[in-house]
Every structure is written in C-alpha cells, then in structure tokens.
PyMOL Python script that loads the backbone (N, CA, C, O; Angstrom):
from pymol import cmd

cmd.read_pdbstr("""\
ATOM      1  N   UNK A   1      40.258 146.306  74.494  1.00  0.00           N
ATOM      2  CA  UNK A   1      40.830 147.137  75.351  1.00  0.00           C
ATOM      3  C   UNK A   1      41.985 145.560  75.054  1.00  0.00           C
ATOM      4  O   UNK A   1      41.903 144.369  75.352  1.00  0.00           O
ATOM      5  N   UNK A   2      43.036 146.470  74.285  1.00  0.00           N
ATOM      6  CA  UNK A   2      44.344 145.267  74.595  1.00  0.00           C
ATOM      7  C   UNK A   2      44.517 144.913  75.299  1.00  0.00           C
ATOM      8  O   UNK A   2      43.801 145.261  76.238  1.00  0.00           O
ATOM      9  N   UNK A   3      45.734 143.771  75.616  1.00  0.00           N
ATOM     10  CA  UNK A   3      46.674 143.189  76.526  1.00  0.00           C
ATOM     11  C   UNK A   3      47.654 143.045  75.871  1.00  0.00           C
ATOM     12  O   UNK A   3      47.891 143.175  74.670  1.00  0.00           O
ATOM     13  N   UNK A   4      48.639 142.567  77.327  1.00  0.00           N
ATOM     14  CA  UNK A   4      49.991 143.106  77.116  1.00  0.00           C
ATOM     15  C   UNK A   4      50.255 141.844  77.414  1.00  0.00           C
ATOM     16  O   UNK A   4      49.520 141.340  78.263  1.00  0.00           O
ATOM     17  N   UNK A   5      51.790 140.646  76.584  1.00  0.00           N
ATOM     18  CA  UNK A   5      52.499 139.650  77.380  1.00  0.00           C
ATOM     19  C   UNK A   5      53.181 140.164  77.704  1.00  0.00           C
ATOM     20  O   UNK A   5      53.696 141.150  77.177  1.00  0.00           O
ATOM     21  N   UNK A   6      53.438 139.628  78.773  1.00  0.00           N
ATOM     22  CA  UNK A   6      54.649 140.360  79.774  1.00  0.00           C
ATOM     23  C   UNK A   6      56.333 138.821  80.056  1.00  0.00           C
ATOM     24  O   UNK A   6      56.339 138.293  81.168  1.00  0.00           O
ATOM     25  N   UNK A   7      57.136 138.490  79.331  1.00  0.00           N
ATOM     26  CA  UNK A   7      57.936 136.942  79.800  1.00  0.00           C
ATOM     27  C   UNK A   7      59.358 137.851  80.799  1.00  0.00           C
ATOM     28  O   UNK A   7      59.827 138.962  80.555  1.00  0.00           O
ATOM     29  N   UNK A   8      59.656 137.104  81.668  1.00  0.00           N
ATOM     30  CA  UNK A   8      60.544 137.739  82.483  1.00  0.00           C
ATOM     31  C   UNK A   8      61.810 137.387  81.768  1.00  0.00           C
ATOM     32  O   UNK A   8      61.980 136.214  82.099  1.00  0.00           O
ATOM     33  N   UNK A   9      62.764 137.713  81.004  1.00  0.00           N
ATOM     34  CA  UNK A   9      64.254 137.713  80.141  1.00  0.00           C
ATOM     35  C   UNK A   9      65.420 137.225  80.923  1.00  0.00           C
ATOM     36  O   UNK A   9      66.178 136.298  80.636  1.00  0.00           O
ATOM     37  N   UNK A  10      65.437 138.210  82.227  1.00  0.00           N
ATOM     38  CA  UNK A  10      66.806 137.956  83.085  1.00  0.00           C
ATOM     39  C   UNK A  10      66.127 137.962  84.653  1.00  0.00           C
ATOM     40  O   UNK A  10      65.060 138.431  85.049  1.00  0.00           O
ATOM     41  N   UNK A  11      66.928 137.427  85.180  1.00  0.00           N
ATOM     42  CA  UNK A  11      67.282 137.343  86.702  1.00  0.00           C
ATOM     43  C   UNK A  11      66.491 138.675  87.392  1.00  0.00           C
ATOM     44  O   UNK A  11      66.391 139.874  87.129  1.00  0.00           O
ATOM     45  N   UNK A  12      66.251 138.229  87.891  1.00  0.00           N
ATOM     46  CA  UNK A  12      66.435 139.637  89.602  1.00  0.00           C
ATOM     47  C   UNK A  12      67.521 139.640  90.549  1.00  0.00           C
ATOM     48  O   UNK A  12      67.621 140.413  91.502  1.00  0.00           O
ATOM     49  N   UNK A  13      68.138 138.942  90.303  1.00  0.00           N
ATOM     50  CA  UNK A  13      69.605 138.679  91.074  1.00  0.00           C
ATOM     51  C   UNK A  13      70.146 140.349  91.252  1.00  0.00           C
ATOM     52  O   UNK A  13      70.657 140.784  90.220  1.00  0.00           O
ATOM     53  N   UNK A  14      70.097 141.359  92.461  1.00  0.00           N
ATOM     54  CA  UNK A  14      70.902 141.938  92.131  1.00  0.00           C
ATOM     55  C   UNK A  14      70.135 143.594  91.828  1.00  0.00           C
ATOM     56  O   UNK A  14      70.572 144.745  91.852  1.00  0.00           O
ATOM     57  N   UNK A  15      68.826 142.992  91.555  1.00  0.00           N
ATOM     58  CA  UNK A  15      67.384 143.622  91.363  1.00  0.00           C
ATOM     59  C   UNK A  15      67.673 145.108  92.861  1.00  0.00           C
ATOM     60  O   UNK A  15      68.569 145.301  93.683  1.00  0.00           O
ATOM     61  N   UNK A  16      66.742 145.616  92.620  1.00  0.00           N
ATOM     62  CA  UNK A  16      66.504 146.776  93.981  1.00  0.00           C
ATOM     63  C   UNK A  16      65.373 145.893  94.754  1.00  0.00           C
ATOM     64  O   UNK A  16      64.924 144.935  94.124  1.00  0.00           O
ATOM     65  N   UNK A  17      64.915 146.114  95.959  1.00  0.00           N
ATOM     66  CA  UNK A  17      63.930 145.559  96.349  1.00  0.00           C
ATOM     67  C   UNK A  17      62.224 145.722  95.552  1.00  0.00           C
ATOM     68  O   UNK A  17      61.270 144.988  95.295  1.00  0.00           O
ATOM     69  N   UNK A  18      62.698 147.474  95.362  1.00  0.00           N
ATOM     70  CA  UNK A  18      61.516 148.178  94.603  1.00  0.00           C
ATOM     71  C   UNK A  18      60.808 147.040  92.828  1.00  0.00           C
ATOM     72  O   UNK A  18      59.852 146.838  92.080  1.00  0.00           O
ATOM     73  N   UNK A  19      62.059 146.734  93.103  1.00  0.00           N
ATOM     74  CA  UNK A  19      62.376 146.259  91.451  1.00  0.00           C
ATOM     75  C   UNK A  19      61.702 144.898  91.074  1.00  0.00           C
ATOM     76  O   UNK A  19      61.185 144.586  90.002  1.00  0.00           O
ATOM     77  N   UNK A  20      61.903 143.792  92.804  1.00  0.00           N
ATOM     78  CA  UNK A  20      62.064 142.496  92.024  1.00  0.00           C
ATOM     79  C   UNK A  20      59.669 142.761  92.790  1.00  0.00           C
ATOM     80  O   UNK A  20      58.771 142.038  92.358  1.00  0.00           O
ATOM     81  N   UNK A  21      59.492 143.649  93.605  1.00  0.00           N
ATOM     82  CA  UNK A  21      58.318 143.928  94.324  1.00  0.00           C
ATOM     83  C   UNK A  21      57.417 143.597  92.886  1.00  0.00           C
ATOM     84  O   UNK A  21      56.685 142.627  92.690  1.00  0.00           O
ATOM     85  N   UNK A  22      57.716 144.709  91.976  1.00  0.00           N
ATOM     86  CA  UNK A  22      56.979 145.238  90.892  1.00  0.00           C
ATOM     87  C   UNK A  22      57.232 143.601  89.273  1.00  0.00           C
ATOM     88  O   UNK A  22      56.818 143.322  88.148  1.00  0.00           O
ATOM     89  N   UNK A  23      58.272 143.018  90.464  1.00  0.00           N
ATOM     90  CA  UNK A  23      58.406 141.808  89.066  1.00  0.00           C
ATOM     91  C   UNK A  23      57.287 140.705  89.733  1.00  0.00           C
ATOM     92  O   UNK A  23      56.459 140.131  89.025  1.00  0.00           O
ATOM     93  N   UNK A  24      57.381 140.523  91.048  1.00  0.00           N
ATOM     94  CA  UNK A  24      56.099 140.127  91.779  1.00  0.00           C
ATOM     95  C   UNK A  24      54.799 139.764  91.371  1.00  0.00           C
ATOM     96  O   UNK A  24      54.064 138.797  91.172  1.00  0.00           O
ATOM     97  N   UNK A  25      54.881 141.392  91.333  1.00  0.00           N
ATOM     98  CA  UNK A  25      53.415 142.362  91.481  1.00  0.00           C
ATOM     99  C   UNK A  25      52.526 141.758  90.216  1.00  0.00           C
ATOM    100  O   UNK A  25      51.349 141.404  90.269  1.00  0.00           O
ATOM    101  N   UNK A  26      53.892 141.726  88.433  1.00  0.00           N
ATOM    102  CA  UNK A  26      53.001 141.458  87.495  1.00  0.00           C
ATOM    103  C   UNK A  26      53.084 139.836  87.733  1.00  0.00           C
ATOM    104  O   UNK A  26      53.382 139.409  86.618  1.00  0.00           O
ATOM    105  N   UNK A  27      52.952 138.541  88.766  1.00  0.00           N
ATOM    106  CA  UNK A  27      53.364 137.659  88.541  1.00  0.00           C
ATOM    107  C   UNK A  27      53.950 136.964  88.029  1.00  0.00           C
ATOM    108  O   UNK A  27      53.382 135.980  87.555  1.00  0.00           O
ATOM    109  N   UNK A  28      55.085 137.093  87.902  1.00  0.00           N
ATOM    110  CA  UNK A  28      56.307 136.529  86.966  1.00  0.00           C
ATOM    111  C   UNK A  28      56.838 136.010  88.574  1.00  0.00           C
ATOM    112  O   UNK A  28      56.532 136.459  89.679  1.00  0.00           O
ATOM    113  N   UNK A  29      57.607 135.062  88.247  1.00  0.00           N
ATOM    114  CA  UNK A  29      58.447 134.162  89.090  1.00  0.00           C
ATOM    115  C   UNK A  29      60.029 134.007  88.818  1.00  0.00           C
ATOM    116  O   UNK A  29      60.949 134.637  89.339  1.00  0.00           O
ATOM    117  N   UNK A  30      60.075 133.031  87.895  1.00  0.00           N
ATOM    118  CA  UNK A  30      60.735 132.313  87.143  1.00  0.00           C
ATOM    119  C   UNK A  30      61.151 132.983  85.479  1.00  0.00           C
ATOM    120  O   UNK A  30      60.262 133.090  84.633  1.00  0.00           O
ATOM    121  N   UNK A  31      62.430 133.344  85.220  1.00  0.00           N
ATOM    122  CA  UNK A  31      62.970 133.361  84.298  1.00  0.00           C
ATOM    123  C   UNK A  31      62.309 132.569  82.939  1.00  0.00           C
ATOM    124  O   UNK A  31      62.355 131.339  82.950  1.00  0.00           O
ATOM    125  N   UNK A  32      61.784 133.161  81.936  1.00  0.00           N
ATOM    126  CA  UNK A  32      60.625 132.231  80.457  1.00  0.00           C
ATOM    127  C   UNK A  32      59.666 132.331  81.311  1.00  0.00           C
ATOM    128  O   UNK A  32      58.673 132.129  80.613  1.00  0.00           O
ATOM    129  N   UNK A  33      59.289 132.523  82.435  1.00  0.00           N
ATOM    130  CA  UNK A  33      57.182 132.834  82.677  1.00  0.00           C
ATOM    131  C   UNK A  33      56.925 133.930  82.009  1.00  0.00           C
ATOM    132  O   UNK A  33      57.859 134.724  81.898  1.00  0.00           O
ATOM    133  N   UNK A  34      55.645 134.266  81.406  1.00  0.00           N
ATOM    134  CA  UNK A  34      54.304 134.555  80.575  1.00  0.00           C
ATOM    135  C   UNK A  34      53.479 134.886  81.145  1.00  0.00           C
ATOM    136  O   UNK A  34      52.939 133.994  81.799  1.00  0.00           O
ATOM    137  N   UNK A  35      52.986 136.037  81.241  1.00  0.00           N
ATOM    138  CA  UNK A  35      52.212 137.187  81.854  1.00  0.00           C
ATOM    139  C   UNK A  35      51.303 137.492  80.507  1.00  0.00           C
ATOM    140  O   UNK A  35      51.889 138.112  79.620  1.00  0.00           O
ATOM    141  N   UNK A  36      50.124 137.170  80.303  1.00  0.00           N
ATOM    142  CA  UNK A  36      48.814 138.030  79.735  1.00  0.00           C
ATOM    143  C   UNK A  36      48.241 139.818  80.580  1.00  0.00           C
ATOM    144  O   UNK A  36      47.158 139.921  81.156  1.00  0.00           O
ATOM    145  N   UNK A  37      48.920 140.618  80.489  1.00  0.00           N
ATOM    146  CA  UNK A  37      47.679 141.099  81.569  1.00  0.00           C
ATOM    147  C   UNK A  37      47.065 142.525  80.318  1.00  0.00           C
ATOM    148  O   UNK A  37      47.195 142.610  79.097  1.00  0.00           O
ATOM    149  N   UNK A  38      46.471 143.356  81.224  1.00  0.00           N
ATOM    150  CA  UNK A  38      45.606 144.467  80.394  1.00  0.00           C
ATOM    151  C   UNK A  38      46.390 145.590  80.724  1.00  0.00           C
ATOM    152  O   UNK A  38      47.207 145.830  81.613  1.00  0.00           O
ATOM    153  N   UNK A  39      46.052 146.043  80.032  1.00  0.00           N
ATOM    154  CA  UNK A  39      47.258 147.487  79.359  1.00  0.00           C
ATOM    155  C   UNK A  39      46.597 148.155  80.171  1.00  0.00           C
ATOM    156  O   UNK A  39      45.950 148.884  79.419  1.00  0.00           O
ATOM    157  N   UNK A  40      46.230 148.484  81.482  1.00  0.00           N
ATOM    158  CA  UNK A  40      46.385 149.468  82.202  1.00  0.00           C
ATOM    159  C   UNK A  40      47.069 151.033  82.751  1.00  0.00           C
ATOM    160  O   UNK A  40      48.066 150.585  83.316  1.00  0.00           O
ATOM    161  N   UNK A  41      47.140 152.206  82.894  1.00  0.00           N
ATOM    162  CA  UNK A  41      48.473 152.645  83.197  1.00  0.00           C
ATOM    163  C   UNK A  41      49.001 152.226  84.539  1.00  0.00           C
ATOM    164  O   UNK A  41      50.198 152.509  84.582  1.00  0.00           O
ATOM    165  N   UNK A  42      48.583 151.657  85.665  1.00  0.00           N
ATOM    166  CA  UNK A  42      49.036 150.736  86.850  1.00  0.00           C
ATOM    167  C   UNK A  42      50.147 149.755  85.975  1.00  0.00           C
ATOM    168  O   UNK A  42      51.351 149.870  86.207  1.00  0.00           O
ATOM    169  N   UNK A  43      49.727 148.953  85.130  1.00  0.00           N
ATOM    170  CA  UNK A  43      50.192 147.654  84.571  1.00  0.00           C
ATOM    171  C   UNK A  43      51.513 148.348  84.199  1.00  0.00           C
ATOM    172  O   UNK A  43      52.592 148.239  84.782  1.00  0.00           O
ATOM    173  N   UNK A  44      51.109 149.351  82.716  1.00  0.00           N
ATOM    174  CA  UNK A  44      52.412 149.856  82.101  1.00  0.00           C
ATOM    175  C   UNK A  44      53.424 151.114  83.151  1.00  0.00           C
ATOM    176  O   UNK A  44      54.585 151.317  82.797  1.00  0.00           O
ATOM    177  N   UNK A  45      53.054 151.610  83.970  1.00  0.00           N
ATOM    178  CA  UNK A  45      53.953 151.529  84.878  1.00  0.00           C
ATOM    179  C   UNK A  45      54.736 150.665  85.492  1.00  0.00           C
ATOM    180  O   UNK A  45      55.950 150.476  85.433  1.00  0.00           O
ATOM    181  N   UNK A  46      53.974 150.215  86.029  1.00  0.00           N
ATOM    182  CA  UNK A  46      54.616 148.487  87.178  1.00  0.00           C
ATOM    183  C   UNK A  46      56.117 148.257  85.746  1.00  0.00           C
ATOM    184  O   UNK A  46      57.265 148.700  85.765  1.00  0.00           O
ATOM    185  N   UNK A  47      55.615 147.655  85.003  1.00  0.00           N
ATOM    186  CA  UNK A  47      56.523 147.709  83.595  1.00  0.00           C
ATOM    187  C   UNK A  47      57.541 148.232  83.317  1.00  0.00           C
ATOM    188  O   UNK A  47      58.616 147.631  83.298  1.00  0.00           O
ATOM    189  N   UNK A  48      57.352 149.811  82.971  1.00  0.00           N
ATOM    190  CA  UNK A  48      58.565 150.588  82.957  1.00  0.00           C
ATOM    191  C   UNK A  48      59.371 150.825  84.464  1.00  0.00           C
ATOM    192  O   UNK A  48      60.251 151.677  84.579  1.00  0.00           O
ATOM    193  N   UNK A  49      59.140 150.358  85.060  1.00  0.00           N
ATOM    194  CA  UNK A  49      60.169 150.359  85.931  1.00  0.00           C
ATOM    195  C   UNK A  49      60.948 148.975  85.482  1.00  0.00           C
ATOM    196  O   UNK A  49      62.018 149.540  85.707  1.00  0.00           O
ATOM    197  N   UNK A  50      61.218 148.117  85.198  1.00  0.00           N
ATOM    198  CA  UNK A  50      61.997 146.584  85.392  1.00  0.00           C
ATOM    199  C   UNK A  50      61.633 146.582  83.971  1.00  0.00           C
ATOM    200  O   UNK A  50      61.354 145.404  83.749  1.00  0.00           O
ATOM    201  N   UNK A  51      61.479 147.258  82.870  1.00  0.00           N
ATOM    202  CA  UNK A  51      61.787 147.311  81.549  1.00  0.00           C
ATOM    203  C   UNK A  51      62.963 146.404  81.123  1.00  0.00           C
ATOM    204  O   UNK A  51      63.050 145.667  80.141  1.00  0.00           O
ATOM    205  N   UNK A  52      63.980 146.688  82.266  1.00  0.00           N
ATOM    206  CA  UNK A  52      65.426 145.698  81.519  1.00  0.00           C
ATOM    207  C   UNK A  52      65.461 144.022  81.590  1.00  0.00           C
ATOM    208  O   UNK A  52      66.178 143.187  81.037  1.00  0.00           O
ATOM    209  N   UNK A  53      64.458 143.938  82.437  1.00  0.00           N
ATOM    210  CA  UNK A  53      64.188 142.513  82.859  1.00  0.00           C
ATOM    211  C   UNK A  53      63.431 141.755  81.882  1.00  0.00           C
ATOM    212  O   UNK A  53      63.568 140.531  81.873  1.00  0.00           O
ATOM    213  N   UNK A  54      62.385 142.512  80.777  1.00  0.00           N
ATOM    214  CA  UNK A  54      61.434 141.996  80.343  1.00  0.00           C
ATOM    215  C   UNK A  54      61.542 142.442  78.528  1.00  0.00           C
ATOM    216  O   UNK A  54      62.059 143.327  77.847  1.00  0.00           O
ATOM    217  N   UNK A  55      60.636 141.114  78.306  1.00  0.00           N
ATOM    218  CA  UNK A  55      60.097 141.432  76.705  1.00  0.00           C
ATOM    219  C   UNK A  55      58.328 141.626  76.542  1.00  0.00           C
ATOM    220  O   UNK A  55      57.389 140.894  76.856  1.00  0.00           O
ATOM    221  N   UNK A  56      58.377 142.456  76.145  1.00  0.00           N
ATOM    222  CA  UNK A  56      56.866 142.703  76.246  1.00  0.00           C
ATOM    223  C   UNK A  56      56.351 143.103  74.931  1.00  0.00           C
ATOM    224  O   UNK A  56      56.935 144.027  74.365  1.00  0.00           O
ATOM    225  N   UNK A  57      55.338 142.543  74.355  1.00  0.00           N
ATOM    226  CA  UNK A  57      54.680 142.393  73.603  1.00  0.00           C
ATOM    227  C   UNK A  57      52.867 142.827  73.803  1.00  0.00           C
ATOM    228  O   UNK A  57      52.601 142.812  75.005  1.00  0.00           O
ATOM    229  N   UNK A  58      51.956 143.095  73.165  1.00  0.00           N
ATOM    230  CA  UNK A  58      50.714 143.636  72.256  1.00  0.00           C
ATOM    231  C   UNK A  58      50.058 142.171  71.997  1.00  0.00           C
ATOM    232  O   UNK A  58      50.382 141.615  70.948  1.00  0.00           O
ATOM    233  N   UNK A  59      49.250 141.571  72.785  1.00  0.00           N
ATOM    234  CA  UNK A  59      47.974 140.782  72.374  1.00  0.00           C
ATOM    235  C   UNK A  59      46.670 141.303  72.358  1.00  0.00           C
ATOM    236  O   UNK A  59      46.139 141.911  73.287  1.00  0.00           O
ATOM    237  N   UNK A  60      45.895 140.896  70.652  1.00  0.00           N
ATOM    238  CA  UNK A  60      44.454 141.051  71.247  1.00  0.00           C
ATOM    239  C   UNK A  60      43.791 140.104  71.806  1.00  0.00           C
ATOM    240  O   UNK A  60      42.662 140.317  72.247  1.00  0.00           O
TER     241      UNK A  60
END
""", "prot")
cmd.dss("prot")
cmd.show_as("cartoon", "prot")
cmd.util.cbc("prot")
cmd.orient("prot")
C-alpha cells in the first residue's frame, strides 16, 4: 500500500472549525510540518476538505 506525504503550507487562521479539526486530525500543527500517512479512504477524505492548505505527494 502506498503512503501519502502531507505538508501544511498555509495557516488555518480564517478556516472553519471543521477544517481546523481535519488539519489537527491529520497530525499537523505548524506551517511546514509534514506527516506520512497511509492511503486510506478516511485520510483521503480529510485531505480533500483542506486541500487548499496542503501539499500532497505519494511516497513508497
């Protein structure tokens, strides 16, 4: 199974509570912080709601 690398590129200031919760759920707190997550439907759904704040790439 492939993994997804997610990097927080924009601030959550001005974002809705739901978007902030999704960013925190992905394990991101500060701008520039990155996480490698499993490519599951739940994670992809969380990424989809805040894609405008993130950089996403596939990692093996």
